[in-house]
Every structure is written in structure tokens, then in C-alpha cells.
C-alpha positions as CSV (number, residue, x, y, z in Angstrom):
1,X,-0.2,0.0,0.1
2,X,1.3,3.3,-0.9
3,X,1.5,6.4,1.5
4,X,-1.5,8.2,-1.1
5,X,-3.7,5.0,-0.7
6,X,-3.5,5.0,2.9
7,X,-4.6,8.7,2.9
8,X,-2.4,10.0,5.8
9,X,-2.0,13.7,5.9
10,X,1.8,14.7,6.0
11,X,2.0,15.1,9.9
12,X,1.6,11.4,10.1
13,X,3.7,10.2,7.0
14,X,6.4,8.9,9.1
15,X,4.1,6.4,10.9
16,X,2.9,4.9,7.4
17,X,5.7,2.1,7.0
18,X,5.2,0.6,10.6
19,X,1.7,0.8,10.7
20,X,1.1,-1.2,7.5
21,X,4.2,-3.4,7.2
22,X,3.6,-7.1,7.4
23,X,0.0,-7.4,6.5
24,X,-3.4,-5.3,6.6
25,X,-2.4,-3.1,9.4
26,X,-4.5,-5.2,12.2
27,X,-2.9,-5.3,15.6
28,X,-1.6,-8.8,15.5
29,X,0.9,-7.5,12.6
30,X,2.0,-4.4,14.5
31,X,5.0,-4.8,17.0
32,X,4.9,-2.8,19.9
33,X,1.6,-1.2,19.2
34,X,1.0,2.0,21.4
35,X,-2.2,3.8,22.7
36,X,-2.9,5.6,19.5
37,X,-5.5,3.8,17.0
38,X,-6.1,4.7,13.3
39,X,-9.8,4.6,12.0
40,X,-11.5,5.0,8.7
41,X,-14.9,5.3,7.8
42,X,-16.3,3.3,4.5
43,X,-20.0,4.1,3.1
44,X,-20.0,7.4,4.8
45,X,-23.6,8.2,4.5
46,X,-23.7,10.4,7.3
47,X,-21.3,13.1,8.6
48,X,-18.4,11.9,10.9
49,X,-16.9,14.5,13.4
50,X,-15.5,14.6,16.7
51,X,-18.5,14.6,18.8
52,X,-19.8,11.3,17.0
53,X,-16.1,9.4,17.4
54,X,-15.6,10.2,21.1
55,X,-19.0,9.1,21.9
56,X,-18.2,5.6,20.2
57,X,-14.5,5.3,21.6
58,X,-16.0,6.3,25.1
59,X,-17.7,2.9,25.1
60,X,-14.8,1.0,25.2
61,X,-11.9,3.4,26.8
62,X,-11.0,6.9,27.6
63,X,-10.1,9.1,24.4
64,X,-7.7,11.7,25.1
65,X,-7.3,13.3,21.5
66,X,-9.1,12.8,18.4
67,X,-8.0,14.0,14.8
68,X,-10.3,13.5,11.7
69,X,-9.3,14.1,8.0
70,X,-10.8,13.3,4.7
71,X,-9.3,11.5,1.8
72,X,-11.2,10.8,-1.4
73,X,-14.3,11.2,0.3
74,X,-13.7,8.8,3.1
75,X,-13.2,10.3,6.5
76,X,-10.3,8.9,8.6
77,X,-8.3,9.7,11.7
78,X,-6.6,8.7,14.9
79,X,-7.7,8.3,18.3
80,X,-5.2,8.5,21.3
81,X,-6.5,6.4,24.4
82,X,-5.4,6.1,27.9
83,X,-3.5,2.9,27.3
84,X,-2.3,0.3,25.1
85,X,-5.0,-2.1,26.4
86,X,-7.9,0.4,25.9
87,X,-6.4,0.7,22.5
88,X,-6.5,-2.9,21.9
89,X,-10.1,-3.0,23.1
90,X,-11.3,-0.3,20.9
91,X,-9.7,-2.1,17.9
92,X,-11.1,-5.5,18.9
93,X,-14.6,-4.2,19.8
94,X,-15.0,-1.7,16.8
95,X,-13.4,-3.0,13.9
96,X,-15.7,-3.8,11.1
97,X,-18.7,-2.5,12.9
98,X,-21.3,0.0,11.3
99,X,-22.1,3.3,13.0
100,X,-25.9,3.4,11.6
101,X,-28.3,1.0,10.2
102,X,-28.4,0.4,6.4
103,X,-25.0,-0.4,6.1
104,X,-23.7,3.1,6.5
105,X,-20.5,4.2,8.0
106,X,-18.6,1.2,8.7
107,X,-15.4,1.4,10.8
108,X,-11.9,-0.1,9.9
109,X,-9.8,0.0,13.1
110,X,-6.1,-0.7,13.4
111,X,-3.4,-0.3,16.2
112,X,-0.4,1.9,15.3
113,X,3.2,2.4,16.3
114,X,2.7,6.2,16.9
115,X,3.8,7.5,20.4
116,X,1.6,10.5,20.5
117,X,-1.0,12.6,18.7
118,X,-0.9,16.2,18.1
119,X,-4.0,18.2,17.5
120,X,-4.8,21.9,16.8
121,X,-7.8,23.4,18.0
122,X,-11.0,22.1,19.1
123,X,-13.8,21.8,16.4
124,X,-15.4,19.2,14.5
125,X,-12.0,17.6,13.2
126,X,-9.9,18.1,16.3
127,X,-10.1,17.7,19.9
128,X,-7.8,17.3,23.0
129,X,-9.1,16.3,26.5
130,X,-7.3,19.5,27.8
131,X,-9.9,21.5,25.5
132,X,-12.7,20.1,27.8
133,X,-15.8,18.4,26.3
134,X,-15.7,17.8,22.5
135,X,-17.9,20.0,20.5
136,X,-21.7,19.3,19.7
137,X,-22.6,18.6,16.2
138,X,-24.0,21.6,14.4
139,X,-27.5,22.6,15.2
140,X,-28.3,21.9,11.4
141,X,-27.4,18.4,12.1
142,X,-30.4,16.6,13.3
143,X,-28.9,13.2,14.1
144,X,-32.2,12.0,15.6
145,X,-33.9,11.9,12.1
146,X,-31.1,11.2,9.6
147,X,-32.0,10.8,6.1
148,X,-32.6,7.2,4.7
149,X,-29.7,5.8,2.4
150,X,-30.1,5.4,-1.2
151,X,-32.1,2.4,-2.0
152,X,-35.5,0.7,-1.6
153,X,-37.5,0.6,1.7
154,X,-39.2,3.1,4.0
155,X,-37.3,4.8,6.7
156,X,-37.6,2.4,9.7
157,X,-39.4,3.2,12.9
158,X,-37.8,5.3,15.6
159,X,-38.4,5.3,19.2
160,X,-37.6,7.6,22.1
161,X,-37.6,11.5,22.1
162,X,-35.6,13.7,20.2
163,X,-32.1,14.2,21.6
164,X,-29.5,16.8,21.0
165,X,-26.8,14.0,19.9
166,X,-26.6,11.2,17.4
167,X,-29.2,8.4,17.3
168,X,-28.5,5.5,19.5
169,X,-29.5,1.7,19.4
170,X,-30.6,0.0,22.8
171,X,-27.9,2.4,24.5
172,X,-24.9,1.4,22.4
173,X,-23.9,4.5,20.8
174,X,-24.1,4.2,16.9
175,X,-25.7,1.0,16.3
176,X,-22.4,-0.9,15.8
177,X,-24.4,-3.9,14.4
178,X,-27.0,-2.8,12.2
179,X,-30.1,-4.5,11.1
180,X,-29.5,-3.1,7.6
181,X,-32.8,-3.3,6.6
182,X,-36.1,-1.4,6.6
183,X,-39.5,-2.5,7.8
184,X,-42.3,-1.8,5.4
185,X,-45.4,-2.0,7.4
186,X,-44.2,-5.2,9.3
187,X,-44.6,-7.1,6.3
188,X,-42.1,-9.8,5.0
189,X,-39.9,-7.4,3.0
190,X,-36.5,-6.6,4.2
191,X,-35.2,-3.6,2.0
192,X,-32.2,-1.8,1.9
193,X,-34.0,1.2,3.5
194,X,-33.0,2.9,6.9
195,X,-33.8,0.6,9.9
196,X,-34.6,0.8,13.5
197,X,-33.3,3.6,15.5
198,X,-34.0,4.2,19.5
199,X,-34.2,8.0,20.6
200,X,-31.4,10.2,20.8
201,X,-28.8,10.9,23.3
202,X,-28.7,14.1,25.5
203,X,-32.2,15.5,25.9
204,X,-34.0,12.6,24.6
205,X,-35.5,9.5,26.3
206,X,-34.5,6.9,23.9
207,X,-34.3,3.4,25.2
208,X,-31.0,2.7,27.1
209,X,-30.1,-0.4,28.7
210,X,-26.7,-0.6,30.5
211,X,-26.9,-4.3,31.2
212,X,-27.7,-5.3,27.5
213,X,-24.2,-4.0,26.7
214,X,-22.4,-6.2,29.0
215,X,-24.3,-9.6,29.0
216,X,-23.7,-12.2,26.4
217,X,-27.2,-13.5,26.8
218,X,-30.0,-12.4,24.4
219,X,-33.6,-12.5,25.5
220,X,-36.1,-13.3,22.5
221,X,-40.1,-12.7,22.7
222,X,-42.7,-13.4,20.5
223,X,-41.4,-16.5,19.2
224,X,-44.0,-18.4,17.1
225,X,-45.7,-21.3,18.9
226,X,-46.9,-23.3,15.8
227,X,-46.6,-26.9,15.1
228,X,-46.1,-29.2,12.1
229,X,-48.3,-31.8,11.0
230,X,-46.9,-34.1,13.8
231,X,-47.6,-31.5,16.6
232,X,-44.0,-30.8,17.0
233,X,-43.2,-27.1,17.4
234,X,-41.4,-25.5,14.6
235,X,-39.1,-23.4,16.5
236,X,-36.8,-25.2,18.7
237,X,-33.5,-24.8,20.6
238,X,-31.9,-25.9,17.3
239,X,-33.8,-23.4,15.4
240,X,-32.3,-20.5,17.4
241,X,-29.0,-22.0,17.3
242,X,-28.8,-22.0,13.6
243,X,-30.3,-18.4,13.3
244,X,-28.1,-16.9,16.2
245,X,-25.4,-19.0,14.9
246,X,-25.1,-16.5,11.6
247,X,-23.9,-13.7,14.0
248,X,-21.8,-15.8,16.6
249,X,-21.3,-19.1,18.3
250,X,-24.2,-20.1,20.6
251,X,-23.3,-21.7,23.9
252,X,-26.8,-22.5,25.2
253,X,-30.5,-22.1,24.3
254,X,-33.2,-22.2,26.8
255,X,-37.0,-21.7,26.5
256,X,-38.9,-19.9,29.4
257,X,-42.2,-20.8,31.0
258,X,-43.7,-18.4,28.6
259,X,-43.4,-20.6,25.3
260,X,-42.8,-17.4,23.3
261,X,-39.7,-16.5,25.3
262,X,-36.2,-17.7,25.1
263,X,-32.7,-16.9,26.1
264,X,-29.6,-17.7,24.2
265,X,-26.2,-17.4,25.4
266,X,-23.4,-16.4,22.8
267,X,-19.7,-16.8,23.2
268,X,-19.2,-13.2,23.6
269,X,-20.9,-9.8,24.4
270,X,-20.0,-8.7,21.0
271,X,-21.9,-11.6,19.5
272,X,-24.7,-11.2,21.5
273,X,-25.1,-7.4,20.5
274,X,-24.8,-8.5,17.0
275,X,-27.7,-11.1,17.3
276,X,-29.7,-8.4,19.0
277,X,-29.0,-5.6,16.1
278,X,-29.7,-8.2,13.2
279,X,-32.7,-10.2,14.7
280,X,-34.8,-7.6,16.4
281,X,-38.1,-7.3,14.7
282,X,-37.1,-10.2,12.1
283,X,-40.3,-11.9,10.7
284,X,-40.3,-15.6,11.6
285,X,-43.1,-17.7,10.5
286,X,-45.2,-14.7,9.6
287,X,-44.4,-13.3,13.3
288,X,-42.1,-10.3,14.0
289,X,-40.0,-11.3,17.1
290,X,-38.1,-9.2,19.4
291,X,-34.3,-9.5,20.7
292,X,-33.3,-7.7,23.7
293,X,-30.3,-7.5,25.9
294,X,-31.0,-9.8,29.1
295,X,-30.2,-9.3,32.7
296,X,-28.6,-12.7,32.8
297,X,-24.7,-13.3,32.7
298,X,-25.4,-16.8,31.5
299,X,-28.0,-19.3,30.7
300,X,-28.4,-22.1,33.3
301,X,-30.8,-25.3,33.1
302,X,-33.6,-25.1,35.7
303,X,-33.5,-27.6,38.7
304,X,-34.9,-30.8,37.5
305,X,-35.2,-29.7,33.8
306,X,-34.0,-32.2,31.2
307,X,-32.0,-31.6,28.3
308,X,-34.3,-31.5,25.5
309,X,-34.4,-29.5,22.1
310,X,-38.0,-28.4,22.9
311,X,-36.6,-26.8,26.2
312,X,-33.0,-26.6,27.0
313,X,-29.8,-27.5,25.0
314,X,-25.9,-26.9,25.0
315,X,-23.8,-26.4,22.0
316,X,-20.4,-26.5,23.3
317,X,-18.0,-27.2,20.7
318,X,-20.4,-27.7,18.1
319,X,-19.2,-28.6,14.5
320,X,-21.5,-26.1,13.3
321,X,-20.0,-23.1,15.0
322,X,-18.9,-20.6,12.5
323,X,-17.0,-18.0,14.2
324,X,-13.5,-19.9,14.3
325,X,-11.3,-16.6,13.8
326,X,-11.5,-12.8,13.4
327,X,-12.6,-13.1,9.6
328,X,-15.6,-15.0,10.3
329,X,-17.2,-11.5,11.3
330,X,-16.5,-10.4,7.6
331,X,-19.1,-13.0,6.5
332,X,-22.1,-11.5,8.7
333,X,-25.3,-10.1,6.5
334,X,-28.5,-9.0,7.6
335,X,-31.6,-11.0,7.0
336,X,-32.9,-10.8,3.4
337,X,-34.5,-12.8,0.8
338,X,-31.2,-14.3,-0.7
339,X,-29.0,-17.2,1.0
340,X,-25.7,-18.3,0.0
341,X,-25.3,-22.1,0.0
342,X,-22.4,-24.0,-0.3
343,X,-20.9,-27.5,0.9
344,X,-22.8,-29.6,-1.5
345,X,-20.8,-32.6,-3.2
346,X,-19.3,-32.0,-6.7
347,X,-21.9,-33.5,-9.3
348,X,-25.0,-32.8,-7.5
349,X,-27.2,-30.8,-10.0
350,X,-28.3,-27.3,-9.3
351,X,-31.7,-28.2,-10.2
352,X,-32.1,-30.6,-7.4
353,X,-30.9,-28.2,-5.1
354,X,-33.3,-25.6,-6.1
355,X,-36.2,-28.0,-5.6
356,X,-35.1,-28.8,-1.9
357,X,-35.5,-25.2,-1.5
358,X,-38.7,-24.9,-3.4
359,X,-40.3,-26.9,-0.5
360,X,-40.1,-24.0,1.6
361,X,-40.9,-21.0,-0.5
362,X,-41.2,-19.6,-3.9
363,X,-37.8,-19.2,-5.6
364,X,-37.3,-15.7,-7.4
365,X,-33.8,-16.2,-8.7
366,X,-30.6,-18.3,-8.5
367,X,-26.9,-17.6,-9.3
368,X,-23.9,-19.7,-9.4
369,X,-21.2,-17.8,-7.2
370,X,-17.6,-18.1,-7.2
371,X,-15.7,-21.3,-6.2
372,X,-14.6,-20.9,-2.8
373,X,-12.2,-22.7,-0.2
374,X,-15.6,-24.7,0.6
375,X,-16.3,-25.5,-3.0
376,X,-18.9,-24.2,-5.3
377,X,-21.4,-21.7,-4.1
378,X,-24.7,-20.9,-5.1
379,X,-27.1,-17.9,-4.4
380,X,-30.7,-18.7,-4.1
381,X,-33.3,-15.8,-3.7
382,X,-36.6,-16.6,-2.1
383,X,-39.9,-14.3,-2.3
384,X,-39.4,-12.9,1.3
385,X,-36.8,-12.7,4.0
386,X,-39.2,-15.0,6.2
387,X,-39.4,-17.8,3.6
388,X,-35.3,-17.4,3.2
389,X,-35.3,-17.6,7.1
390,X,-37.3,-20.8,7.0
391,X,-35.1,-22.4,4.5
392,X,-32.0,-21.5,6.7
393,X,-33.6,-23.4,9.8
394,X,-34.6,-26.5,7.8
395,X,-31.7,-27.1,5.3
396,X,-28.7,-25.6,7.1
397,X,-26.5,-28.9,7.7
398,X,-28.8,-31.1,5.5
399,X,-27.0,-34.2,4.0
400,X,-27.1,-34.5,0.4
401,X,-25.6,-37.2,-1.7
402,X,-23.7,-36.6,-5.0
403,X,-22.0,-38.8,-7.7
404,X,-20.8,-41.8,-6.4
405,X,-22.9,-41.9,-3.2
406,X,-20.7,-39.1,-1.8
407,X,-22.5,-37.2,1.0
408,X,-21.8,-34.0,2.3
409,X,-23.9,-31.3,4.7
410,X,-25.2,-28.2,3.2
411,X,-24.0,-25.0,4.8
412,X,-26.2,-22.0,4.6
413,X,-26.1,-18.1,5.3
414,X,-27.9,-15.0,4.6
415,X,-26.1,-13.5,1.6
416,X,-24.7,-9.9,1.6
417,X,-26.8,-8.6,-1.5
418,X,-29.7,-9.9,-3.2
419,X,-29.7,-11.3,-6.8
420,X,-30.9,-8.3,-9.0
421,X,-34.1,-8.7,-11.0
422,X,-33.9,-8.1,-14.7
423,X,-34.2,-4.6,-15.9
424,X,-33.9,-3.1,-19.4
425,X,-30.3,-2.3,-18.4
426,X,-29.6,-5.8,-17.5
427,X,-31.7,-8.0,-19.6
428,X,-31.5,-11.9,-18.8
429,X,-31.0,-14.2,-21.6
430,X,-32.7,-17.3,-20.4
431,X,-35.5,-18.1,-18.1
432,X,-36.4,-20.7,-15.3
433,X,-39.6,-22.3,-14.7
434,X,-40.7,-23.9,-11.6
435,X,-43.5,-26.4,-11.4
436,X,-45.2,-27.9,-8.4
437,X,-48.1,-30.6,-8.2
438,X,-46.7,-33.1,-10.6
439,X,-48.0,-36.7,-10.2
440,X,-45.6,-39.0,-8.5
441,X,-45.1,-41.3,-11.5
442,X,-44.4,-38.5,-13.6
443,X,-41.1,-38.9,-15.6
444,X,-38.5,-36.4,-17.2
445,X,-39.7,-37.6,-20.7
446,X,-43.2,-36.6,-19.7
447,X,-41.8,-33.2,-18.4
448,X,-40.3,-32.5,-21.8
449,X,-43.2,-33.4,-23.7
450,X,-45.5,-31.2,-21.4
451,X,-43.2,-28.1,-21.8
452,X,-41.4,-28.6,-25.1
453,X,-44.3,-27.2,-27.4
454,X,-43.8,-23.6,-25.8
455,X,-40.1,-23.1,-26.7
456,X,-36.3,-24.4,-26.6
457,X,-35.7,-26.2,-23.2
458,X,-32.1,-26.0,-22.2
459,X,-32.5,-28.3,-19.6
460,X,-35.4,-30.2,-17.5
461,X,-35.7,-32.4,-14.5
462,X,-37.8,-33.7,-12.1
463,X,-37.0,-34.2,-8.4
464,X,-37.2,-37.8,-7.5
465,X,-37.1,-39.6,-4.3
466,X,-33.9,-41.3,-3.9
467,X,-35.3,-44.5,-2.4
468,X,-38.6,-44.9,-4.6
469,X,-37.4,-43.1,-7.7
470,X,-40.8,-41.6,-7.8
471,X,-41.4,-38.0,-8.5
472,X,-41.7,-35.8,-5.4
473,X,-44.0,-33.3,-7.3
474,X,-41.4,-30.8,-8.5
475,X,-40.1,-30.2,-11.7
476,X,-37.6,-27.4,-13.4
477,X,-37.3,-26.3,-16.9
478,X,-34.8,-23.9,-18.4
479,X,-36.1,-21.9,-21.6
480,X,-34.0,-20.1,-24.0
481,X,-36.1,-16.7,-23.6
482,X,-38.5,-15.0,-21.2
483,X,-41.2,-15.0,-24.1
484,X,-41.0,-18.9,-24.0
485,X,-41.2,-19.2,-20.2
486,X,-44.1,-16.9,-20.3
487,X,-45.9,-18.9,-22.8
488,X,-45.5,-21.9,-20.8
489,X,-46.8,-20.4,-17.7
490,X,-49.7,-18.9,-19.5
491,X,-50.6,-22.3,-21.0
492,X,-50.0,-24.6,-18.1
493,X,-50.7,-22.9,-15.0
494,X,-53.6,-24.3,-13.1
495,X,-53.8,-27.1,-15.2
496,X,-55.0,-30.5,-13.5
497,X,-52.7,-33.4,-14.7
498,X,-53.9,-37.0,-15.2
499,X,-53.4,-38.5,-11.6
500,X,-52.6,-35.2,-9.8
501,X,-54.4,-34.3,-6.8
502,X,-54.3,-30.5,-7.2
503,X,-53.9,-27.9,-10.2
504,X,-50.3,-27.6,-11.3
505,X,-48.4,-24.4,-9.8
506,X,-45.9,-23.1,-12.5
507,X,-44.3,-19.9,-11.9
508,X,-41.5,-18.3,-14.0
509,X,-38.5,-16.7,-12.1
510,X,-35.6,-15.1,-13.8
511,X,-32.0,-15.9,-13.2
């Protein structure tokens, strides 16, 4: 990295070589770090100033000096803290965190070898503790009502009174782990709009829960109590383990006497914050759930309580824990309709994989992702976030067999971005049709005969039961053009096939 790329002002040019040598500049690669940390802010949708950064750093240490500068539209700066331990804590707790909902103002934190920080003045970009309290934001900046970022979605709900400072989220400064989605009338559509904010600091009476910032336990309220056809509850301890496991490693899960409530103990306070910020107000099986900070420091089994997936379970050392190192946090994404799937064996047909997911919702689109360390990746976009969540809960760790009988387990997470639907600027060249309701004795040849009159079929398949080799009622057809797919849908949707028990459901989703 060059000095210019680092974006340092001239007075800090001498620190560049030491700070970035040996890697990405994280504290593990910095020998003899000091109490001065470097920070940069990516995707700066909202103004960054001394008052904001002082409030953020104060949650993890005692800032003594702050200097902010701007390089190519990206705010950057340094903060001098009271000691090296505080500097390490600030870097550990704030690296890769967001200051606002909607993926706005993401922090990158690094330790440095700089021995001291020199600042001039006491304004929005410079501050020294000797000058007293940091300056407040300009009265023109209404941080309690920030404008929504660009993108779809309405501005999220805001609780608490209007304060004179920036918005807080459950008492934790600048919403370090945002939900990154807006709520559109409590429906299932999670867009890239401005998410939930809780009041303002200063004169406002926004929600502030000190205990929630210091406990690794999350309290869930409003959990669905619906059951499946066997009478078994669909939301179990395993369900919460998988869902919360997208944001940290779960230690224990316990349902309370009220069946809509549960406690989830995470490995760290940081992970518990991540869970709360991403899952509060998530729609699960049609019901918005709540995720709060608990007063418990840990979760323990009630005296006489048996270990049961419907009541209490411990997950120490689970093979499904995802957060094995610091880089695991880079894979965190807010709940959305699109899932990233990997871990399926070589030779496993994509069509078969799609049909597995079609059991739990309507597939809007899919896209083959890059080849990663864990094999081929596939992006699957469902109709709603709720459907995607249900797929995650039911299919994560599902064993599937590929060529030669090789079996492996699916791994699923929320994707960082949705698959964009076709537009005039980005036309699609082929179309996918999913058909449901086929008779169990339906064959691939019959599927071809049924759909071939409407266009050039690039591929077609029926999902079969591996034991009986009979159709499981689902088929997949790829056409060469959107027009061909539309013709097939218009002609076949609602048709009752001989031997069928219900009309065919034929839907065309662009790829």
C-alpha cells in the first residue's frame, strides 16, 4: 500500500511504514503497538465528526485526543486513548462495525506505533481532552432524524424522544451491528432502507439498557408457537442455534415458562450485540420477533429440567460453530431473501438443490457464485426474508448425496446482497420455470413432452425420491427466452394433470 493510498496527512507520513508493514495493519501484525489507534469510515452516508467518534470510543475506553481528516471522500483519523490495553479493546470491539443502520459508516480499526497525537484547535475535526468536552454537532445536523440511505425501503421506526446528539441503538452508541434493513408495514419485505433507531442521546429519552451492553445473553420475545403436522413445535432450540449462529457461536439455548420467550447465550458480548441488532423485529413464520439484552450473565438449566431440544440444549464445541477466527465476522449479513449455499458435493445438480429449497418457499432467482475454499457456492433468492429464514432453519446442515454416493452437508447463510431482478439495463438471456404438483409417477420424458411445445428447453429435470425413484412433485425447466417461459406459464398454470391431486403451480422466475 502506498502512502497516498493510505490517505495519511503529511504530519503522519512517518508512521506509515510501521503501521502497514506485514499485513493489513491489524494489531496482530503491529509490533509494540501504542495507545494511538487509526480508524477509517467506509460508505460514509452520515457526517463523521469529533463528537460522534468521541461517543463511540468512550464506550470502550477513555479518548484523550481525536484527529479526523478526509481522503477521497472517506473520513479517516486517529484517536489517542489512555493506554495500550484500551487501544486493543477499541480495535477488537469496533473493527468492521457499522455506526448506522443500512450498512452506513462502517469502521475499520487498526493499532499503530505512533507514540502520541498532536491536534490543533477544538472543532469538528480536532479535539484534545485538555480543551474540555468535545464540541457538539452543528445545530443544523438533526441526528435523531437522519435521511434514509439510497435504495428501496421506507425509513424504519424510531423510538424515544428527540435528543441533541446522534441516534443510539439500545444504549449502544451508533448502532455498531445494524439490522441493515427497513421495515415496510411489518411485512416480510426487508429492503435496504433505513432500519430501526432508538431515540437520541442528550435530552432525548431513547431506550438505554446498560446491562444489555455487558451480557452475552439475548432474550427473545414473541417466538412463534406453531406446530407441524406431527404436533412438534417448529421453533426449537436448534432453530435458535442456527439463526443466532449466523452472528456468533451459541453456547446454550433455553425456552422459558412463557413459550414465546427464550434465552440464548452467545460466546461473547460482542456476538450477543450482533444477534440483537440483526434479529430484532425479524419476521419468523409470519410473526415479528423481538431480541433484547437480557439481565442474565449466563443461561443455566432449571433445577430438575431435562436436556431437550424443545426446552434446553447446550452447544459447547458444536461442529456447526462458524466463528473460528476474526475473519468470520466479515461474513455477517443482515437477514434478506437471498441465501448463500455451499458444501454440496461435486456433481450434485443445481436443479435438485433448487427443488429442495422450493419446498419452503417461492424461488425468485438463483445464481452460481464463485468457487471458494469450501467448494462451489450458489445464491438462491426467495420471495421474502421470512421464506429465506425458514429455508435456513430447515436446510442448514442437511446431508445430500452426489456422484458416487458421496455425502456432504449443506452450509447456508444470509447473502450480503440480493440477486438483482432483470431490467432494461440488465436483460436476462434465459428463463427458469418451476412447476409444482406433478403426479408421483411423472417422468422426465413426460416433463419434456409437457413443456417443449412452448419453446427451446435448455434443460429439464424432475426431483425424485432417491429411495423410490418416484417424482416428489417438483420439476424445473430452463428455456432459452423469457417469452418462451411466459408462454408455458400462461398455458400450463392451473392445469390438473391425470393422476394429480391439485392443479399445477407453474411460476417463472428470472435468473
